[in-house]
Every structure is written in C-alpha cells, then in structure tokens.
VOFIGU-86364 format. One line per 8 residues: number of its first residue (from 1); their letters; for each residue x, y, z of C-alpha. Coordinates in nm, 4 decimals, always signed. Layout:
<nodes>
NUM> A> X:Y:Z; ...
</nodes>
This chain:
<nodes>
1> MTGLRLEI> +1.0207:+5.2434:+0.0224; +1.2298:+5.1294:+0.3645; +0.9543:+5.1242:+0.6853; +1.0974:+5.2903:+0.9490; +1.2546:+5.6047:+0.7613; +1.4082:+5.9537:+0.8865; +1.3308:+6.2035:+0.5874; +1.5284:+6.5295:+0.6061
9> DLEKIGHN> +1.4976:+6.8424:+0.4328; +1.8271:+7.0072:+0.3315; +1.6566:+7.3519:+0.1792; +1.4395:+7.3699:+0.5117; +1.7860:+7.3029:+0.6829; +1.9879:+7.5117:+0.4886; +1.6763:+7.8261:+0.5051; +1.6884:+7.8062:+0.8527
17> AATLVERA> +2.0738:+7.8218:+0.9161; +2.1051:+8.0909:+0.6214; +1.7808:+8.2848:+0.8333; +1.9850:+8.2778:+1.1989; +2.3272:+8.3881:+1.0015; +2.1734:+8.6778:+0.8600; +2.0363:+8.7615:+1.1590; +2.2598:+8.7442:+1.3955
25> AQRGVSIT> +2.4994:+8.9036:+1.2262; +2.2942:+9.2328:+1.2193; +2.4186:+9.1895:+1.6197; +2.7698:+9.1221:+1.5579; +2.7070:+8.7288:+1.6247; +2.8795:+8.4684:+1.4240; +2.7401:+8.1477:+1.3931; +2.9466:+7.7902:+1.4990
33> AVTKAMLG> +2.6251:+7.5185:+1.3426; +2.6424:+7.2108:+1.5676; +2.5945:+6.8938:+1.3427; +2.6147:+6.5958:+1.5989; +2.2601:+6.5260:+1.5656; +2.2835:+6.3955:+1.1805; +2.6255:+6.2316:+1.2966; +2.8069:+6.5326:+1.0596
41> SPELAGVL> +2.6585:+6.4309:+0.7386; +2.9187:+6.5657:+0.4947; +2.5760:+6.7110:+0.2753; +2.4187:+6.9015:+0.6027; +2.7449:+7.0298:+0.6033; +2.7710:+7.1789:+0.2892; +2.4561:+7.3046:+0.3158; +2.5197:+7.4742:+0.6602
49> GAAGVSAL> +2.8284:+7.5785:+0.4993; +2.6703:+7.7559:+0.1792; +2.4052:+7.9368:+0.4849; +2.7213:+8.1323:+0.5987; +2.8016:+7.9902:+0.9032; +3.1279:+8.0627:+1.0446; +3.2421:+7.7117:+1.1780; +3.1273:+7.3694:+1.1932
57> GDSRIENI> +3.1133:+7.2118:+1.5654; +3.0454:+6.8415:+1.6621; +3.0746:+6.7076:+2.0183; +3.2824:+6.3532:+1.8897; +3.6092:+6.3649:+1.6431; +3.4474:+6.1206:+1.4782; +3.1828:+6.3297:+1.2876; +3.4753:+6.5730:+1.2230
65> ERMRAAGI> +3.6982:+6.3104:+1.1299; +3.4140:+6.2096:+0.8569; +3.3636:+6.5360:+0.7221; +3.7093:+6.6285:+0.7270; +3.7207:+6.2730:+0.4846; +3.4316:+6.3989:+0.3094; +3.6811:+6.7123:+0.1844; +3.5244:+6.9754:+0.4028
73> EQPMLLLR> +3.7144:+7.2904:+0.5054; +3.5117:+7.4668:+0.6812; +3.6788:+7.5465:+1.0259; +3.5748:+7.2660:+1.2963; +3.5037:+7.2930:+1.7225; +3.5320:+7.0039:+1.8399; +3.2064:+7.0876:+2.1591; +3.2897:+6.8410:+2.3955
81> SPVLSQIG> +3.6920:+6.8467:+2.6083; +3.9043:+6.6255:+2.4148; +3.9449:+6.2133:+2.5491; +4.3225:+6.2108:+2.5922; +4.2626:+5.8681:+2.4235; +4.2038:+6.0585:+2.1070; +4.4382:+6.3718:+2.1070; +4.6250:+6.2921:+1.8172
89> RVVESATM> +4.3419:+6.2526:+1.6159; +4.2155:+6.6290:+1.7923; +4.4650:+6.7793:+1.6661; +4.4764:+6.6142:+1.3588; +4.1085:+6.7122:+1.2253; +3.9971:+6.9899:+1.4746; +4.0885:+7.3620:+1.4300; +3.9815:+7.4563:+1.8305
97> SVNSETEV> +3.8291:+7.2083:+2.0937; +3.6960:+7.3603:+2.4189; +3.8974:+7.2334:+2.7482; +3.8867:+7.2822:+3.1228; +4.1290:+7.0104:+3.2542; +4.4799:+7.1627:+3.2873; +4.6284:+6.8306:+3.1613; +4.4153:+6.7564:+2.8645
105> LSALDSAA> +4.5663:+7.0884:+2.7442; +4.9610:+6.9841:+2.8634; +4.8435:+6.6989:+2.6188; +4.6950:+6.8977:+2.3508; +5.0036:+7.0672:+2.3722; +5.2528:+6.8390:+2.3216; +5.0431:+6.6379:+2.0471; +5.0272:+6.9282:+1.8539
113> RSAGRVHD> +5.4189:+6.9667:+1.8751; +5.4579:+6.6684:+1.7601; +5.2385:+6.7131:+1.4892; +5.4302:+7.0421:+1.4069; +5.1221:+7.2414:+1.3893; +4.8979:+7.5573:+1.7016; +4.6002:+7.4182:+1.8139; +4.3486:+7.6351:+1.8899
121> VMLMVELG> +4.1985:+7.6241:+2.2005; +3.8858:+7.7894:+2.3637; +3.8143:+7.7378:+2.7567; +3.4927:+7.6990:+2.9326; +3.3799:+7.9258:+3.2176; +3.1247:+7.7178:+3.3918; +2.8267:+7.9809:+3.4456; +2.6187:+7.7710:+3.7112
129> DLREGVMP> +2.4308:+7.4891:+3.5152; +2.7157:+7.3046:+3.5923; +2.8309:+7.0748:+3.3668; +3.1698:+7.1664:+3.1793; +3.3964:+7.4715:+3.2770; +3.6622:+7.6081:+3.5124; +3.5291:+7.8296:+3.8060; +3.5543:+8.1723:+3.7561
137> DQLNETVR> +3.7919:+8.2344:+4.0284; +4.0418:+7.8839:+3.8260; +3.9911:+8.1065:+3.5139; +4.3472:+8.3421:+3.5210; +4.5518:+8.0287:+3.6449; +4.4002:+7.7916:+3.3596; +4.4924:+8.0891:+3.1384; +4.7933:+8.0951:+3.2473
145> HVIGLPSL> +4.8929:+7.7700:+3.1968; +4.7502:+7.8011:+2.8435; +4.9494:+8.0479:+2.6581; +5.2098:+7.9303:+2.8378; +5.1881:+7.6242:+2.5917; +5.4028:+7.6874:+2.2566; +5.1604:+7.4957:+2.0924; +4.8462:+7.6101:+2.1810
153> RLRGIGAN> +4.6603:+7.9317:+2.0725; +4.4280:+8.1075:+2.2747; +4.1851:+8.1454:+2.0614; +3.8433:+8.2093:+2.2683; +3.6512:+8.1428:+2.5755; +3.3135:+8.0127:+2.6236; +3.0700:+7.8761:+2.8177; +2.7405:+7.6624:+2.7818
161> LACRFGVE> +2.3899:+7.6687:+2.9097; +2.0749:+7.4956:+2.9625; +2.1956:+7.1547:+2.9058; +2.2211:+7.0657:+3.2291; +1.9623:+7.2196:+3.4889; +1.7966:+7.4356:+3.2682; +1.9605:+7.7440:+3.3275; +1.8952:+8.0659:+3.1087
169> PSSENMGD> +2.0956:+8.2709:+2.9654; +2.0454:+8.6536:+3.0728; +2.2302:+8.9967:+3.1185; +2.3402:+8.9046:+3.4790; +2.5595:+8.5380:+3.3010; +2.6023:+8.6429:+2.9382; +2.7693:+8.9986:+3.1631; +2.9872:+8.8214:+3.4228
177> LSAMVESV> +3.0730:+8.6447:+3.1133; +3.1453:+8.9717:+2.9197; +3.3532:+9.0692:+3.2553; +3.5544:+8.7974:+3.3357; +3.6878:+8.8010:+2.9077; +3.8280:+9.1810:+2.9123; +3.9896:+9.1251:+3.3308; +4.1419:+8.8450:+3.1525
185> ETTFGIEI> +4.2233:+9.1051:+2.8390; +4.3758:+9.3434:+3.0512; +4.5266:+9.0423:+3.3477; +4.7850:+8.9400:+3.0034; +4.7943:+9.1589:+2.7900; +4.5843:+8.9291:+2.5307; +4.3129:+8.9318:+2.2548; +3.9687:+8.7440:+2.2714
193> AIVSGGNS> +3.8819:+8.6694:+1.9071; +3.5685:+8.4669:+2.0191; +3.3614:+8.4905:+2.2998; +3.0852:+8.2621:+2.2812; +2.7411:+8.2673:+2.4998; +2.6031:+7.9344:+2.4155; +2.4006:+7.8210:+2.2356; +1.9980:+7.7726:+2.0715
201> ANLDWALD> +1.8928:+7.8802:+2.4531; +2.0820:+8.2060:+2.4098; +1.8555:+8.3621:+2.0960; +1.6336:+8.5042:+2.2214; +1.9111:+8.6608:+2.4253; +2.1034:+8.7187:+2.1807; +1.8944:+8.9058:+1.9225; +1.6587:+9.1078:+2.1669
209> SSDLGRIN> +1.9469:+9.2150:+2.4405; +1.9875:+9.6517:+2.4151; +2.3610:+9.5486:+2.5264; +2.5541:+9.2118:+2.3843; +2.8890:+9.2764:+2.6121; +3.1418:+9.0561:+2.4285; +2.9527:+8.7834:+2.3246; +3.0030:+8.6631:+1.9442
217> NLRLGESV> +2.9301:+8.3618:+1.8752; +2.6509:+8.1395:+1.8838; +2.7000:+7.7591:+1.8895; +2.3185:+7.6255:+1.7277; +2.2153:+7.2982:+1.6715; +1.8067:+7.2585:+1.7459; +1.7226:+7.5883:+1.6425; +1.8979:+7.5136:+1.2779
225> LLGREPLR> +1.7421:+7.1990:+1.2245; +1.4237:+7.2053:+1.4270; +1.3594:+7.5695:+1.4136; +1.2844:+7.5755:+1.7667; +1.4060:+7.7164:+2.1064; +1.5280:+7.4631:+2.3554; +1.3766:+7.6855:+2.6571; +1.0238:+7.5844:+2.6053
233> RRAISGLH> +1.0448:+7.4973:+2.2707; +0.8729:+7.7377:+2.1084; +0.8974:+7.8019:+1.7227; +1.1108:+8.0167:+1.5869; +0.9613:+8.2495:+1.3840; +1.0416:+8.2266:+0.9829; +1.1975:+7.8984:+1.0848; +1.0839:+7.5759:+0.9522
241> TDAFVLVA> +1.0640:+7.3269:+1.1976; +0.9208:+7.0418:+1.0084; +1.2674:+6.9279:+0.8349; +1.3197:+6.6356:+0.9684; +0.9825:+6.3579:+0.9891; +0.9973:+6.0213:+1.1040; +0.8154:+5.7204:+0.9117; +0.6866:+5.3834:+1.0645
249> EVIESNRK> +0.5465:+5.1573:+0.9522; +0.1753:+4.9733:+1.1376; +0.2280:+4.6223:+1.1729; -0.1114:+4.5682:+1.3835; -0.3988:+4.6960:+1.4146; -0.7260:+4.5837:+1.6610; -0.9874:+4.7435:+1.8929; -0.8479:+4.6935:+2.2453
257> PTAPWGRA> -0.9167:+4.7619:+2.5840; -0.7859:+5.0656:+2.7805; -0.7077:+4.8790:+3.0629; -0.4990:+4.5910:+3.1218; -0.5897:+4.2496:+3.2981; -0.4280:+4.0179:+3.5166; -0.1550:+4.1166:+3.7940; +0.0903:+4.3866:+3.7230
265> AQNSFGET> +0.4362:+4.4686:+3.8199; +0.7496:+4.6005:+3.6882; +0.7250:+4.6594:+3.2826; +1.0095:+4.5683:+3.0962; +1.1730:+4.8874:+3.1749; +1.1446:+4.8988:+3.5065; +0.8755:+5.0886:+3.5404; +0.4892:+5.0782:+3.6376
273> PKTDDRGD> +0.2972:+5.2242:+3.3702; -0.0290:+5.3886:+3.5236; -0.3476:+5.2345:+3.4065; -0.6723:+5.4176:+3.2776; -0.9726:+5.2499:+3.1691; -1.1222:+5.4603:+2.8572; -1.3158:+5.1958:+2.7406; -1.2684:+4.9890:+2.3899
281> IWQTILAV> -1.0323:+5.1966:+2.1492; -0.8597:+5.1339:+1.8445; -0.5035:+5.0087:+1.9028; -0.2254:+5.0360:+1.6419; +0.1143:+4.9258:+1.6755; +0.4067:+5.0483:+1.4916; +0.7409:+4.8982:+1.4076; +0.9624:+5.1399:+1.5845
289> GRQDTDTA> +1.0400:+5.1607:+1.9914; +1.2849:+5.2591:+2.2024; +1.5889:+5.1521:+2.0766; +1.5262:+5.3552:+1.7924; +1.4205:+5.6950:+1.8983; +1.2969:+5.8953:+2.1880; +0.9307:+5.8029:+2.1653; +0.8453:+6.0294:+2.3931
297> DLSAPEGV> +0.9563:+6.3090:+2.1983; +0.7581:+6.2450:+1.8543; +0.4459:+6.4425:+1.7686; +0.1525:+6.2884:+1.6592; +0.0218:+6.3766:+1.3555; -0.4025:+6.4494:+1.4320; -0.5982:+6.1857:+1.5414; -0.3122:+5.9937:+1.6531
305> DVLSASSD> -0.2401:+5.9568:+2.0574; +0.0952:+5.7802:+2.1506; +0.0438:+5.5736:+2.4361; +0.3497:+5.3689:+2.5271; +0.6191:+5.2078:+2.3867; +0.7952:+4.9811:+2.3930; +1.2083:+4.8378:+2.2425; +1.0489:+4.8005:+1.9155
313> HLIVQTRE> +0.6922:+4.8807:+1.9354; +0.5078:+5.1891:+1.9646; +0.1393:+5.1836:+2.0554; -0.0705:+5.4386:+1.9375; -0.4583:+5.5301:+1.9387; -0.6268:+5.6584:+1.5963; -0.9410:+5.7328:+1.4895; -1.0069:+5.4195:+1.3388
321> RMTPGDEI> -0.8762:+5.0627:+1.2082; -0.5450:+5.1070:+1.0298; -0.4349:+4.8324:+0.7963; +0.0007:+4.6659:+0.8576; +0.1963:+4.8576:+0.5753; +0.0293:+5.1741:+0.6066; +0.2192:+5.4009:+0.7611; +0.2099:+5.7476:+1.0097
329> SFEPGYSA> +0.4645:+6.0579:+1.0331; +0.6172:+6.1789:+1.2782; +0.7839:+6.4957:+1.4255; +1.0981:+6.4123:+1.6338; +1.2307:+6.6894:+1.8764; +1.5884:+6.6856:+1.9944; +1.6240:+6.3503:+2.1645; +1.4170:+6.1775:+1.9173
337> LLRSMTSP> +1.6486:+6.3211:+1.6697; +1.9370:+6.2054:+1.8024; +1.8472:+5.8959:+1.8567; +1.6400:+5.8584:+1.4947; +2.0045:+5.9060:+1.3933; +2.2461:+5.6986:+1.5839; +2.0034:+5.3874:+1.5205; +2.1107:+5.1569:+1.2323
345> FVTKRL> +1.7704:+5.0431:+1.1897; +1.6444:+5.3399:+1.0519; +1.7227:+5.5086:+0.7555; +1.8112:+5.8148:+0.6905; +1.6573:+5.9712:+0.3198; +1.7733:+6.2979:+0.2226
</nodes>
C-alpha cells in the first residue's frame, strides 16, 4: 500500500452526477460536467457520461486530448480561452471553446478552415466577477465578428461568477444575461442554443428560482465531485461529500511544547506564524506537505487538529502518540483536491 494516496470513489461521483442531472433536467437545464480537478481522467469521463451529462468541460487542452486518446467521444468544451500557441490542438480535440478575444476567434477560424472543420464557440460575457468575458456593451461587436467567420459557429453565450471575487449568481445578473441573449438574437436574427449561466455556485439559484429566463446550462465541477456548493461550502442534500479521501502516513509522533523557543523570523514560506503556548501536546507529523496539496483545505477526522505545514510535513495534534506507519485520512476541499491530483507524489487509487 502506497503511503500518500488519494482514494477516489467513482460510484459516489456517479451518484452525485446522476442526481444533479435529474434535478437540473426538471428545470430544463443541461449539465456540462467539469473534469479538470481529476486531470481529464478517462475513468471519470466514463462515469459522468453514464450519468447523463450533456458534455464534458475542461480548462486544459491536454486533459481533453487525454480523454480523446482514451476513446471518449462526448462533446467537450474547453473552459479556458484558447491559448494562441495551441489553436490547432483546440480545433482538433475540443467540440467548443469559450472565447472573449477577437484575435483568438480569428485564429480559431483560420485553424478550423485549414482542418476542414467548423468549430463551435461560446462567447463569455462579464457580469461583475471580473474574470473572463467581454463587457456587455462590446457583446454585439464581438458577435458580429464571430458570425462573419465562416469556420466558426456561435453556439452559446455564457458567464462566470464566484471564482475571483465570489460574486453570487442572482435573479438580477442572470436576468441581465438572458436579456443580452435575447437582444443578440433579435439584432442578428440568429438563435443561441446554449445559455450557460455559470458553475456550481449557480445551483441554488437554478434549482430554486421561479424564473430561469434563458439559462439552460450549468458547468458543474465541485458539486459533482465533492457534493458541495462553493459559495458557502455547504453540503448538497442527497449527495456524497466523501468521494475523495487523502490518506497520509505518520513519520513522527512525540510529546512537544506548543510554543517555539529562540528568536523567530519568517518561516520557509515568508510567513510569521502566531504562537499560542498551550503546554505540551502529542505532536504528530505526516508525510504530506504543501508540495502535495493545499494543507489549509483539508478536513481532519475527529481527534486530529491540523496545526501547520511545510513543503513536505503536515503537523497535527493527536489525542495520543501514534506509531510511524499509522495512517490518517482527510477529506480534501476543492483546492486541496486540485493540488493533490497534480502532485506526482500522491498516488491516485480509483
């Protein structure tokens, strides 16, 4: 058994996905399942496809290529605006990509024409969270540019909230998005098939709102994988929150004081930690650190308190001495999951 590992329960993820697909379908909303937290795992893609998602979404073309190479044929959305140096790869592997820059759109059109393909486009509109998206007063100009490019098809208009500043989806900003879509359709005499309101932060609004307007798609990652909504990290009723468990091995456990001694400066991460003298405790060290995961985003089991972490060590307080080789399991949040999946030092066990 490998010491540091991420145990992944695909059955629980499949249950979460199928449950959310069913609930969203009752509101006329399709689900694009986001695979980036598991690096485009083909096994995950298969489970999500079986759960009935309409498409898979990933922010890295490398992950989309990995799924294609494994034989996954579902529609795939590139969730981050294409990098100009990867345009050819985007056209080759992604069904659709999100976009906000006319230079990138022109390059996509040229690459699609050379490949003898038509590439679908979702234009992103800025609704206040200040990440990607054209400003609302620039939307018509950008639409005009897209529909003038023969190898591109304007398939959708979308928006993203809650990722940078935590701006919440609401009837007001979702209503603004719907109004913009209808204005585009009237102005240009076209139909926008997909109106993607946002990510897992939109779930409460989408399932409870009396009027969804034109919103008919959500891009869900955290809610599917971790069973939580990201605005306040509350568990979603009926979903599993423990599909991922990070297991780390004890390398030291000693009775030690809680307050350091000697003159202190910054630690190895440029921090000046606060000290709290609580007397002697059982200090246990685990073979996992910031190089492997977001240690601040781990939920510890009862009786274990996370104290701090360095690159390679997680220091926790336990109720009693533990033996080297013992293991402690943690539930990762979304940030911890992303970093654990990326670390080559964390074994992934499906």
